[in-house]
C-alpha positions as CSV (number, residue, x, y, z in Angstrom):
1,X,-71.4,49.8,-64.6
2,X,-69.5,46.7,-63.7
3,X,-70.9,47.0,-60.1
4,X,-74.4,46.4,-61.7
5,X,-73.6,42.8,-62.4
6,X,-71.8,39.8,-61.0
7,X,-68.8,38.4,-62.7
8,X,-71.1,37.2,-65.5
9,X,-71.4,37.9,-69.3
10,X,-70.7,41.2,-71.0
11,X,-71.7,41.7,-74.6
12,X,-70.3,44.3,-77.0
13,X,-72.2,45.4,-80.0
14,X,-70.1,46.9,-82.8
15,X,-71.2,47.2,-86.4
16,X,-68.0,46.5,-88.2
17,X,-65.2,44.7,-86.3
18,X,-62.4,45.8,-88.6
19,X,-59.2,47.8,-87.9
20,X,-59.5,51.3,-86.6
21,X,-59.3,53.5,-83.6
22,X,-62.9,52.6,-82.4
23,X,-62.3,49.0,-82.9
24,X,-59.0,49.1,-80.9
25,X,-60.8,50.6,-78.1
26,X,-63.5,47.9,-78.1
27,X,-60.9,45.2,-78.2
28,X,-58.8,46.7,-75.5
29,X,-61.9,47.1,-73.2
30,X,-63.0,43.6,-73.9
31,X,-59.5,42.3,-73.1
32,X,-59.4,44.2,-69.8
33,X,-62.8,42.9,-68.8
34,X,-61.9,39.3,-69.7
35,X,-58.7,39.6,-67.7
36,X,-60.9,40.7,-64.7
37,X,-62.9,37.5,-64.9
38,X,-65.8,38.5,-67.1
39,X,-67.1,36.3,-70.0
40,X,-67.0,38.7,-72.9
41,X,-68.5,38.3,-76.3
42,X,-68.4,40.6,-79.2
43,X,-71.4,40.8,-81.6
44,X,-70.9,42.3,-85.0
45,X,-72.6,42.5,-88.4
46,X,-69.3,42.2,-90.1
47,X,-66.0,40.5,-89.3
48,X,-63.3,39.9,-92.0
49,X,-60.6,37.5,-90.6
50,X,-58.2,39.1,-93.0
51,X,-58.9,42.6,-91.9
52,X,-59.2,42.6,-88.1
53,X,-57.2,42.8,-84.9
54,X,-55.5,39.4,-84.1
55,X,-57.3,39.0,-80.8
56,X,-60.7,38.7,-82.6
57,X,-59.4,36.3,-85.1
58,X,-57.1,33.9,-82.9
59,X,-59.7,32.9,-80.4
60,X,-58.7,35.3,-77.6
61,X,-62.0,37.0,-77.8
62,X,-65.3,35.3,-78.7
63,X,-66.9,36.9,-81.8
64,X,-70.5,36.3,-83.0
65,X,-71.3,37.7,-86.4
66,X,-75.1,38.4,-87.3
67,X,-76.7,40.3,-90.1
68,X,-73.7,40.3,-92.5
69,X,-76.2,40.0,-95.4
70,X,-77.7,43.4,-94.9
71,X,-76.0,45.9,-97.2
72,X,-74.3,48.9,-95.6
73,X,-75.2,51.1,-98.6
74,X,-77.0,50.8,-101.9
75,X,-74.7,51.3,-104.7
76,X,-72.5,53.5,-102.5
77,X,-75.4,55.7,-101.5
78,X,-78.0,55.6,-98.6
79,X,-75.3,54.8,-96.1
80,X,-76.8,53.4,-92.9
81,X,-74.2,54.9,-90.6
82,X,-75.0,57.8,-88.3
83,X,-74.5,60.9,-90.3
84,X,-75.9,64.5,-90.8
85,X,-79.3,64.9,-92.5
86,X,-78.0,67.1,-95.3
87,X,-80.8,66.4,-97.7
88,X,-84.5,65.5,-97.8
89,X,-83.8,62.2,-99.4
90,X,-81.3,61.2,-96.5
91,X,-83.8,62.4,-93.9
92,X,-86.5,60.3,-95.5
93,X,-84.6,56.9,-95.7
94,X,-82.9,57.5,-92.3
95,X,-86.2,58.1,-90.5
96,X,-87.0,54.5,-89.5
97,X,-83.3,53.8,-88.6
98,X,-83.2,56.9,-86.4
99,X,-86.4,56.0,-84.7
100,X,-85.1,52.4,-84.0
101,X,-81.6,53.8,-82.7
102,X,-83.4,56.5,-80.6
103,X,-85.7,54.0,-78.8
104,X,-83.1,51.3,-78.3
105,X,-80.4,53.6,-77.1
106,X,-82.6,55.6,-74.8
107,X,-83.7,52.7,-72.9
108,X,-80.2,52.1,-71.5
109,X,-79.4,52.7,-67.9
110,X,-76.3,54.5,-68.7
111,X,-75.1,56.1,-72.0
112,X,-71.5,56.9,-72.5
113,X,-70.1,58.9,-75.2
114,X,-66.4,59.6,-76.1
115,X,-66.3,63.4,-76.0
116,X,-68.2,66.5,-75.1
117,X,-68.5,67.0,-78.9
118,X,-70.2,63.6,-79.3
119,X,-72.4,64.4,-76.4
120,X,-73.7,67.5,-78.1
121,X,-74.2,65.6,-81.4
122,X,-76.2,62.9,-79.7
123,X,-78.4,65.3,-77.8
124,X,-79.0,67.2,-81.0
125,X,-79.8,64.0,-83.1
126,X,-81.6,61.8,-80.6
127,X,-84.4,63.9,-79.2
128,X,-85.2,61.4,-76.3
129,X,-81.6,62.0,-74.9
130,X,-82.8,65.3,-73.9
131,X,-85.0,63.6,-71.3
132,X,-82.3,61.2,-70.3
133,X,-80.2,62.2,-67.4
134,X,-77.5,59.6,-67.9
135,X,-75.6,60.7,-71.0
136,X,-72.0,60.9,-69.7
137,X,-68.6,61.6,-71.3
138,X,-66.2,58.8,-70.8
139,X,-62.9,59.6,-72.8
140,X,-61.4,56.6,-74.5
141,X,-58.0,55.4,-73.2
142,X,-55.2,53.8,-75.3
143,X,-52.8,50.9,-74.4
144,X,-49.6,52.7,-73.4
145,X,-47.8,49.4,-73.5
146,X,-48.4,49.2,-77.2
147,X,-46.6,52.4,-77.8
148,X,-43.5,51.1,-75.8
149,X,-42.3,48.3,-78.0
150,X,-38.6,48.0,-77.4
151,X,-37.8,46.7,-81.0
152,X,-39.4,49.2,-83.3
153,X,-39.6,48.5,-87.0
154,X,-37.0,50.3,-89.0
155,X,-38.4,52.9,-91.4
156,X,-37.5,52.1,-95.0
157,X,-35.7,54.7,-97.1
158,X,-38.5,54.4,-99.7
159,X,-40.7,55.8,-96.9
160,X,-38.4,58.5,-95.5
161,X,-35.4,59.0,-97.8
162,X,-32.0,59.6,-95.9
163,X,-31.7,63.2,-96.9
164,X,-35.2,64.2,-95.4
165,X,-34.3,65.8,-92.1
166,X,-38.0,66.5,-91.4
167,X,-41.1,64.4,-92.1
168,X,-44.7,65.1,-91.2
169,X,-47.1,62.2,-90.7
170,X,-50.7,61.9,-91.6
171,X,-52.2,58.7,-90.0
172,X,-55.8,57.9,-90.9
173,X,-57.9,55.3,-92.7
174,X,-58.0,55.8,-96.4
175,X,-61.5,57.3,-96.5
176,X,-62.8,60.6,-97.9
177,X,-64.2,61.8,-94.4
178,X,-60.5,61.8,-93.1
179,X,-59.7,64.5,-95.5
180,X,-56.2,63.5,-96.2
181,X,-56.1,65.9,-99.2
182,X,-55.8,68.7,-96.5
183,X,-52.3,67.3,-95.4
184,X,-51.1,67.0,-99.1
185,X,-52.2,70.5,-100.0
186,X,-50.6,71.8,-96.7
187,X,-47.4,70.1,-97.5
188,X,-47.5,71.7,-101.0
189,X,-47.9,75.1,-99.4
190,X,-45.0,74.4,-97.0
191,X,-42.6,73.5,-99.7
192,X,-43.6,76.6,-101.6
193,X,-43.0,78.8,-98.5
194,X,-39.6,77.1,-97.5
195,X,-36.3,78.4,-98.6
196,X,-34.2,76.3,-101.0
197,X,-32.1,75.1,-98.0
198,X,-35.2,73.3,-96.5
199,X,-37.4,72.7,-99.5
200,X,-35.8,69.3,-100.3
201,X,-35.4,68.4,-96.7
202,X,-39.1,67.8,-95.9
203,X,-41.2,64.7,-96.6
204,X,-44.9,63.9,-96.0
205,X,-45.7,60.3,-95.0
206,X,-49.4,59.3,-95.5
207,X,-50.1,56.1,-93.5
208,X,-53.3,54.4,-92.6
209,X,-55.7,51.5,-92.6
210,X,-56.3,50.1,-96.1
211,X,-58.5,47.2,-97.2
212,X,-58.2,46.2,-100.8
213,X,-61.5,44.6,-100.6
214,X,-63.3,47.8,-99.8
215,X,-64.1,50.0,-102.9
216,X,-64.0,53.1,-100.8
217,X,-60.4,52.4,-99.8
218,X,-59.4,51.6,-103.3
219,X,-61.0,54.6,-104.9
220,X,-59.7,57.1,-102.2
221,X,-56.1,55.7,-102.4
222,X,-56.1,56.0,-106.2
223,X,-57.4,59.5,-105.9
224,X,-54.6,60.6,-103.5
225,X,-51.9,59.0,-105.8
226,X,-53.4,61.0,-108.7
227,X,-53.3,64.1,-106.6
228,X,-49.8,63.8,-105.7
229,X,-48.7,63.2,-109.2
230,X,-50.8,66.2,-110.5
231,X,-49.0,68.4,-107.9
232,X,-45.6,67.0,-108.7
233,X,-45.1,65.7,-105.2
234,X,-44.5,62.0,-106.0
235,X,-40.9,62.3,-104.8
236,X,-41.8,63.9,-101.5
237,X,-45.0,62.2,-100.5
238,X,-44.8,58.4,-99.6
239,X,-47.7,56.2,-98.7
240,X,-47.8,53.3,-96.1
241,X,-50.8,51.0,-96.3
242,X,-52.0,49.2,-93.2
243,X,-48.7,49.6,-91.2
244,X,-48.0,47.1,-88.4
245,X,-48.3,48.3,-84.8
246,X,-44.5,48.3,-84.5
247,X,-44.1,50.3,-87.8
248,X,-46.9,52.8,-86.8
249,X,-45.1,53.5,-83.5
250,X,-41.9,54.1,-85.3
251,X,-43.5,56.5,-87.8
252,X,-45.2,58.5,-84.9
253,X,-42.1,58.6,-82.6
254,X,-39.7,59.9,-85.3
255,X,-42.0,62.3,-87.2
256,X,-41.6,66.1,-86.8
257,X,-45.2,66.5,-86.2
258,X,-48.6,64.7,-86.6
259,X,-51.1,66.2,-89.1
260,X,-54.5,65.4,-88.0
261,X,-56.9,66.4,-90.8
262,X,-60.5,65.1,-90.0
263,X,-63.0,67.8,-89.2
264,X,-65.6,67.3,-86.5
265,X,-64.0,64.0,-85.6
266,X,-65.9,62.6,-82.5
267,X,-62.7,61.9,-80.6
268,X,-59.5,60.8,-82.3
269,X,-57.1,58.5,-80.6
270,X,-54.2,59.0,-82.8
271,X,-53.5,62.6,-81.4
272,X,-53.3,61.0,-77.9
273,X,-50.9,58.4,-79.1
274,X,-48.7,61.1,-80.8
275,X,-48.6,63.2,-77.6
276,X,-47.7,60.2,-75.6
277,X,-44.8,59.6,-77.8
278,X,-43.8,63.3,-77.3
279,X,-44.8,64.4,-80.8
280,X,-46.7,67.6,-81.3
281,X,-50.1,67.5,-83.1
282,X,-51.5,69.8,-85.7
283,X,-55.2,69.3,-85.9
284,X,-58.4,71.0,-87.1
285,X,-60.0,73.2,-84.6
286,X,-63.3,71.2,-84.4
287,X,-64.6,68.1,-82.7
288,X,-62.7,65.8,-80.3
289,X,-59.2,67.3,-80.7
290,X,-60.4,70.5,-79.2
291,X,-60.6,68.5,-75.9
292,X,-57.3,66.7,-76.0
293,X,-54.8,69.1,-77.8
294,X,-53.7,72.0,-75.9
295,X,-53.3,74.8,-78.4
296,X,-49.7,76.3,-78.6
297,X,-48.7,73.8,-75.7
298,X,-48.9,70.3,-77.1
299,X,-49.7,71.4,-80.6
300,X,-51.9,73.7,-82.8
301,X,-55.6,73.9,-83.4
302,X,-56.1,75.6,-86.8
303,X,-58.8,75.9,-89.4
304,X,-59.4,73.2,-91.9
305,X,-57.3,75.1,-94.4
306,X,-54.0,74.1,-96.1
307,X,-52.3,77.5,-95.6
308,X,-53.2,77.4,-91.8
309,X,-51.7,74.0,-91.4
310,X,-48.6,75.1,-93.5
311,X,-48.1,78.2,-91.3
312,X,-47.6,76.2,-88.3
313,X,-45.8,73.2,-90.0
314,X,-43.0,75.7,-91.0
315,X,-42.4,76.7,-87.3
316,X,-41.3,73.1,-86.7
317,X,-38.9,73.2,-89.5
318,X,-37.4,76.5,-88.8
319,X,-37.1,75.9,-84.9
320,X,-35.9,72.3,-84.1
321,X,-36.3,72.8,-80.4
322,X,-40.0,73.3,-80.9
323,X,-40.7,69.7,-81.2
324,X,-39.1,68.8,-77.9
325,X,-40.7,71.7,-76.1
326,X,-44.3,70.6,-77.4
327,X,-43.5,66.9,-77.2
328,X,-42.6,67.2,-73.5
329,X,-45.6,69.1,-72.7
330,X,-47.7,66.3,-74.2
331,X,-46.6,64.1,-71.4
332,X,-46.8,66.8,-68.8
333,X,-50.4,68.2,-68.4
334,X,-49.2,71.0,-66.2
335,X,-45.9,71.8,-67.7
336,X,-45.0,75.4,-67.0
337,X,-47.5,75.8,-64.2
338,X,-46.7,77.0,-60.7
339,X,-48.5,75.5,-57.8
340,X,-48.6,75.9,-54.1
341,X,-49.7,72.9,-51.7
342,X,-49.9,73.9,-48.1
343,X,-49.4,71.1,-45.6
344,X,-47.6,68.7,-48.0
345,X,-45.2,66.7,-45.9
346,X,-47.7,63.8,-45.6
347,X,-51.3,62.9,-46.0
348,X,-53.5,64.5,-48.8
349,X,-51.2,67.4,-49.3
350,X,-48.3,65.1,-50.1
351,X,-50.5,63.1,-52.6
352,X,-51.6,66.3,-54.3
353,X,-47.9,67.5,-54.6
354,X,-46.8,64.2,-56.1
355,X,-49.5,64.3,-58.8
356,X,-48.9,67.9,-59.6
357,X,-45.1,67.1,-59.9
358,X,-45.8,64.0,-62.1
359,X,-48.0,66.4,-64.3
360,X,-44.9,68.6,-64.8
361,X,-45.6,71.5,-62.4
362,X,-43.4,73.5,-60.3
363,X,-44.7,72.8,-56.8
364,X,-44.0,74.8,-53.7
365,X,-44.8,72.7,-50.7
366,X,-45.0,73.7,-47.1
367,X,-45.1,72.3,-43.6
368,X,-44.0,73.1,-40.1
369,X,-40.5,72.2,-39.2
370,X,-40.2,68.6,-38.1
371,X,-39.6,69.4,-34.5
372,X,-43.0,71.4,-34.3
373,X,-45.2,68.9,-36.2
374,X,-46.7,65.5,-35.4
375,X,-43.7,63.9,-37.2
376,X,-41.5,64.6,-34.2
377,X,-43.9,62.4,-32.0
378,X,-44.8,59.7,-34.5
379,X,-42.2,57.5,-36.3
380,X,-42.1,56.6,-39.9
381,X,-44.0,59.6,-41.2
382,X,-42.9,61.3,-44.4
383,X,-41.1,64.6,-44.3
384,X,-41.1,67.6,-46.4
385,X,-37.8,66.7,-47.8
386,X,-38.9,63.3,-48.7
387,X,-41.9,64.8,-50.5
388,X,-39.8,67.1,-52.3
389,X,-37.4,64.4,-53.4
390,X,-40.3,62.2,-54.8
391,X,-41.8,65.2,-56.7
392,X,-38.5,65.8,-58.4
393,X,-38.2,62.1,-59.1
394,X,-41.5,62.1,-61.0
395,X,-40.5,65.0,-63.3
396,X,-41.7,67.9,-61.4
397,X,-39.8,70.7,-59.6
398,X,-40.4,70.8,-55.8
399,X,-39.4,73.8,-53.8
400,X,-39.8,72.9,-50.0
401,X,-40.6,75.8,-47.7
402,X,-41.1,75.5,-43.9
403,X,-43.9,77.7,-42.9
404,X,-46.1,77.9,-39.8
405,X,-49.5,78.6,-41.2
406,X,-50.8,79.8,-37.9
407,X,-48.5,82.8,-38.3
408,X,-49.6,85.6,-40.6
409,X,-46.0,87.0,-41.2
410,X,-44.7,83.6,-42.5
411,X,-47.7,83.2,-44.8
412,X,-47.0,86.6,-46.2
413,X,-43.3,85.8,-46.6
414,X,-44.1,82.6,-48.5
415,X,-46.2,84.4,-51.1
416,X,-43.7,87.1,-51.5
417,X,-41.1,84.6,-52.2
418,X,-43.2,82.9,-54.8
419,X,-43.9,86.3,-56.5
420,X,-40.2,87.1,-56.7
421,X,-38.9,83.7,-57.8
422,X,-41.6,83.1,-60.4
423,X,-42.1,86.6,-61.7
424,X,-45.6,86.9,-60.1
425,X,-46.9,83.6,-61.5
426,X,-48.9,81.4,-59.3
427,X,-51.5,79.1,-61.2
428,X,-52.7,76.7,-58.5
429,X,-53.2,77.1,-54.8
430,X,-54.3,74.1,-52.8
431,X,-55.4,74.9,-49.3
432,X,-54.7,71.8,-47.3
433,X,-52.6,72.7,-44.2
434,X,-54.4,71.5,-41.1
435,X,-53.3,71.2,-37.5
436,X,-56.3,69.9,-35.8
437,X,-55.8,66.2,-36.0
438,X,-54.4,65.8,-32.5
439,X,-57.0,67.9,-31.1
440,X,-59.8,65.8,-32.8
441,X,-58.2,62.6,-31.5
442,X,-58.0,63.9,-27.9
443,X,-61.7,64.8,-27.9
444,X,-63.2,61.7,-29.4
445,X,-66.4,61.0,-27.6
446,X,-66.6,64.4,-25.8
447,X,-69.2,67.0,-26.0
448,X,-68.2,70.6,-26.9
449,X,-68.5,71.7,-23.2
450,X,-66.2,68.9,-22.1
451,X,-63.3,70.2,-24.3
452,X,-61.1,73.1,-23.6
453,X,-62.2,76.3,-25.7
454,X,-58.8,76.3,-27.3
455,X,-59.8,73.4,-29.5
456,X,-61.5,76.0,-31.7
457,X,-58.2,77.6,-32.5
458,X,-56.3,74.4,-32.8
459,X,-58.8,73.2,-35.5
460,X,-59.7,76.4,-37.3
461,X,-56.7,78.7,-36.9
462,X,-54.7,76.8,-39.5
463,X,-57.7,74.9,-41.1
464,X,-59.9,77.9,-41.9
465,X,-58.3,81.4,-41.0
466,X,-55.1,80.4,-42.9
467,X,-57.0,79.2,-46.0
468,X,-58.5,82.7,-46.2
469,X,-55.2,84.5,-45.9
470,X,-53.6,82.2,-48.4
471,X,-56.6,82.8,-50.8
472,X,-56.2,86.5,-50.4
473,X,-52.5,86.4,-51.3
474,X,-53.0,83.9,-54.1
475,X,-55.8,86.0,-55.7
476,X,-53.4,89.0,-55.7
477,X,-51.1,87.1,-58.0
478,X,-53.8,85.4,-60.1
479,X,-56.2,88.3,-60.8
480,X,-53.6,90.4,-62.7
481,X,-53.0,87.4,-65.0
482,X,-56.7,86.6,-65.3
483,X,-56.0,82.9,-64.7
484,X,-55.8,80.5,-61.7
485,X,-57.3,77.9,-59.7
486,X,-57.8,77.9,-55.9
487,X,-58.8,74.5,-54.3
488,X,-59.7,74.1,-50.7
489,X,-59.7,70.6,-49.1
490,X,-62.9,70.4,-47.1
491,X,-65.1,67.5,-46.1
492,X,-68.7,66.1,-45.7
493,X,-68.3,67.5,-42.1
494,X,-69.3,70.8,-43.6
495,X,-72.8,69.3,-44.4
496,X,-73.6,67.2,-41.3
497,X,-72.2,66.6,-37.9
498,X,-68.8,64.8,-37.8
499,X,-66.1,64.5,-35.0
500,X,-67.0,67.7,-33.1
501,X,-68.4,71.2,-33.2
502,X,-65.3,73.2,-34.2
503,X,-64.6,70.6,-37.0
504,X,-68.1,71.0,-38.6
505,X,-68.3,74.6,-38.4
506,X,-64.8,75.1,-39.9
507,X,-65.5,72.8,-42.9
508,X,-68.9,74.5,-43.5
509,X,-67.1,77.9,-43.4
510,X,-64.4,76.5,-45.9
511,X,-67.3,75.6,-48.4
512,X,-69.0,78.9,-47.9
513,X,-65.6,80.7,-48.5
514,X,-65.2,78.8,-51.8
515,X,-68.7,79.9,-53.0
516,X,-68.3,83.5,-51.9
517,X,-64.8,84.0,-53.3
518,X,-65.8,82.4,-56.5
519,X,-68.5,85.0,-56.8
520,X,-65.9,87.8,-56.7
521,X,-63.3,86.1,-58.6
522,X,-65.3,84.7,-61.6
523,X,-65.1,87.8,-63.6
524,X,-61.4,87.7,-63.4
525,X,-61.2,84.0,-64.7
526,X,-60.0,82.7,-61.5
527,X,-61.8,79.7,-60.3
528,X,-62.4,78.5,-56.6
529,X,-63.5,75.0,-55.9
530,X,-64.1,73.1,-52.6
531,X,-63.2,69.4,-52.6
532,X,-64.5,66.7,-50.4
533,X,-62.4,63.7,-50.3
534,X,-63.9,60.4,-49.2
535,X,-62.2,58.0,-46.7
536,X,-58.6,58.7,-47.4
537,X,-55.8,56.3,-46.7
538,X,-53.3,58.8,-45.0
539,X,-50.3,57.6,-43.2
540,X,-51.8,58.3,-39.8
541,X,-55.1,56.5,-40.7
542,X,-53.2,53.4,-41.9
543,X,-51.2,53.2,-38.9
544,X,-54.1,53.7,-36.6
545,X,-57.0,51.9,-38.0
546,X,-58.2,50.4,-34.8
547,X,-58.3,53.9,-33.2
548,X,-60.1,55.2,-36.4
549,X,-62.9,52.7,-35.9
550,X,-63.7,54.3,-32.7
551,X,-64.9,57.3,-34.7
552,X,-68.0,55.5,-35.8
553,X,-70.7,57.9,-36.8
554,X,-74.4,57.8,-37.7
555,X,-75.5,54.3,-38.9
556,X,-72.1,53.0,-39.5
557,X,-70.7,50.7,-36.8
558,X,-67.0,50.6,-35.9
559,X,-66.1,47.7,-38.1
560,X,-67.9,49.3,-41.1
561,X,-65.9,52.5,-40.5
562,X,-62.7,50.5,-40.5
563,X,-63.6,48.7,-43.8
564,X,-64.5,52.0,-45.4
565,X,-61.0,53.3,-44.8
566,X,-59.5,50.0,-45.8
567,X,-61.3,50.3,-49.1
568,X,-60.9,54.1,-49.3
569,X,-59.0,56.2,-51.7
570,X,-55.2,57.0,-51.7
571,X,-54.0,60.5,-51.0
572,X,-52.9,60.7,-54.6
573,X,-56.4,60.3,-55.9
574,X,-57.1,63.8,-54.4
575,X,-54.1,64.8,-56.3
576,X,-55.4,63.4,-59.5
577,X,-58.5,65.4,-59.0
578,X,-56.6,68.6,-58.7
579,X,-54.5,67.9,-61.7
580,X,-57.5,67.3,-63.8
581,X,-59.3,70.4,-62.6
582,X,-56.2,72.4,-63.3
583,X,-55.6,70.9,-66.8
584,X,-59.4,71.7,-67.7
585,X,-59.4,74.9,-69.8
586,X,-63.1,75.3,-68.9
587,X,-62.6,74.9,-65.2
588,X,-64.1,78.3,-64.7
589,X,-67.6,76.7,-65.3
590,X,-67.1,74.7,-62.3
591,X,-66.2,77.6,-60.0
592,X,-68.1,78.1,-56.8
593,X,-68.9,74.4,-56.6
594,X,-68.3,71.7,-54.0
595,X,-67.2,68.3,-55.4
596,X,-66.5,64.8,-54.1
597,X,-63.2,63.5,-55.4
598,X,-65.1,60.4,-56.6
599,X,-67.5,62.5,-58.8
600,X,-64.4,64.4,-60.2
601,X,-62.9,61.0,-61.1
602,X,-66.0,59.9,-62.7
603,X,-66.4,63.0,-64.8
604,X,-62.8,63.1,-66.0
605,X,-62.4,59.3,-66.3
606,X,-59.5,58.6,-64.0
607,X,-59.0,55.9,-61.5
608,X,-56.8,55.6,-58.3
609,X,-53.1,54.9,-58.5
610,X,-53.8,51.2,-57.8
611,X,-56.2,51.2,-60.8
612,X,-59.3,51.0,-58.5
613,X,-62.5,53.0,-59.3
614,X,-63.6,54.9,-56.2
615,X,-67.1,54.8,-55.2
616,X,-68.9,58.1,-54.7
617,X,-70.5,58.8,-51.3
618,X,-73.4,59.9,-53.4
619,X,-73.8,56.4,-54.8
620,X,-76.9,54.8,-53.5
621,X,-75.5,51.4,-54.2
622,X,-72.4,52.2,-52.2
623,X,-74.3,53.7,-49.3
624,X,-76.6,50.5,-49.1
625,X,-73.5,48.3,-49.3
626,X,-71.6,50.1,-46.6
627,X,-74.8,50.0,-44.4
628,X,-74.9,46.2,-44.6
629,X,-77.9,46.3,-47.0
630,X,-75.8,44.2,-49.5
631,X,-78.7,42.4,-51.0
632,X,-80.5,45.5,-51.7
633,X,-77.4,47.1,-52.9
634,X,-76.8,44.3,-55.5
635,X,-80.3,45.3,-57.1
636,X,-79.6,49.0,-57.3
637,X,-77.9,50.3,-60.5
638,X,-74.5,51.8,-59.8
639,X,-75.4,55.0,-61.8
640,X,-78.1,56.1,-59.3
641,X,-76.6,58.9,-57.3
642,X,-78.1,61.0,-54.6
643,X,-78.4,64.7,-56.1
644,X,-76.4,67.2,-54.2
645,X,-79.4,69.4,-53.7
646,X,-81.2,66.5,-51.9
647,X,-78.3,66.0,-49.6
648,X,-78.2,69.7,-48.8
649,X,-82.0,69.7,-48.3
650,X,-81.9,66.7,-46.1
651,X,-79.5,68.5,-43.7
652,X,-81.3,71.9,-43.9
653,X,-82.5,73.5,-40.7
654,X,-84.8,76.0,-42.4
């Protein structure tokens, strides 16, 4: 989106600039854009200086208020906010508002929603969206630095008495739609279930945004107080109104578990904050949390029922180690997973291994012995041992194995070792090993008949045949478990001529292998995907940029090719793509497909390790820019992408 405009003015439209998760997201996004040099202005219909984030009140961000005189409801009824049409009356008065929102939203170049759940709601509510091809999911982020305050506010004993060994936290605005009663009734059921030893050792803390000027807050807060009194829970339930950021972090970080009670919440930033603080989450099994909380790994997704909540709350009381186990998993997307990355001493394989390790996986990494690899001839290249050391340093567990992937017996021995050491578990295979770089470099500018026939084996023995053999052995471990992901690193050379004949044939075969293997594996819930990285800044590329420019192809001159790599993606960006695919519980829906890494980053909402967004090769704007049509590129919206089927059709020889 930012590529569509110069460093000019960006406007945010937000109905009520108060204090909440959505407002925090808007403010953080505005601050980031302002820091990047944009002139940012927030437009809102309501802005209470006594009930807002400080950045919107102290002049840090420009705020314009318009339309504050329009009531948001009539005597508490006829709410203008987007809501379900549960009655004929509501459908009637909402009709003109719906039509206006439908039209004004559908004319946007790009529509971003905060979850797949929200996407479904929008498509169902706004009929024009069905014809709109640009409704994309962009998951919200949160400012991790705000959750790392060194001096946290102490928690008063009036909030958590000293004799309460366990306390559960409900953190929501005091509004009926947040369903805080569920947390209170669940806590009541918990106490009734616990033995006398634990019954008086538990506490429920109910915290959240509270505006004394809002009648809805006043009424709901009073209702919750009366409920606790009626249930005789006054001594075991404490309330915290509008906690400071520091106190909020303290409450989250020290609680036994977070209770997230809204049903059909569109996203929910609080569960993410809790998982970042290594706190397990108990949430309703509907809406946004279904996409962020991993059931029985980072928390529990249960029905919106007090007893269902209580049944899992008691687990954290009776087993003190459970919080640590779930909390650690909240930071590690792939905790407990076992992965194999072939050819991981340097380049893309190394980047993938580092990201898998950072996500908490156990990673087997392979390469040829140093004296048999390019590292023996080129100084300053990473080694397998260095990769293993860094994987361990990032929180993963690396197991380095020397393996010549041109030898079948060594490949077989590798998988036998994994089977024995991991009790038959292998969750992720990344086919990356490649031994053809030297052969490609030696034949630059030559036709196939001018090269020795052995170049075929140099490029495709490890880069194709080995991938098939590894896939066979990996599938034998994954199929019985009915779970797994196989990723083959391929390239756009599988679609059009690049470098030489054996290279293109090998990459096209890798893509075909992914499609056909996926056909046979899908019923076993094992996904097989081919990935096309863009211009990757490997160690060899960065050390030989001038030589790389000699590989100019198509309409790109030598200098353009050099700039493409200078502005290319890091090896760890490919790793991030693999991690997000592996963490996606619905990855089987993507099986048998070929993906550019930049498209994976766009869909899952991640950036490169240097915080750069990577442009997709399918981006028309990017193609024009790289082809020196910069004025034309400036006028083309960034969201226009060449469809994959069109790229394939353009290269078809049928």
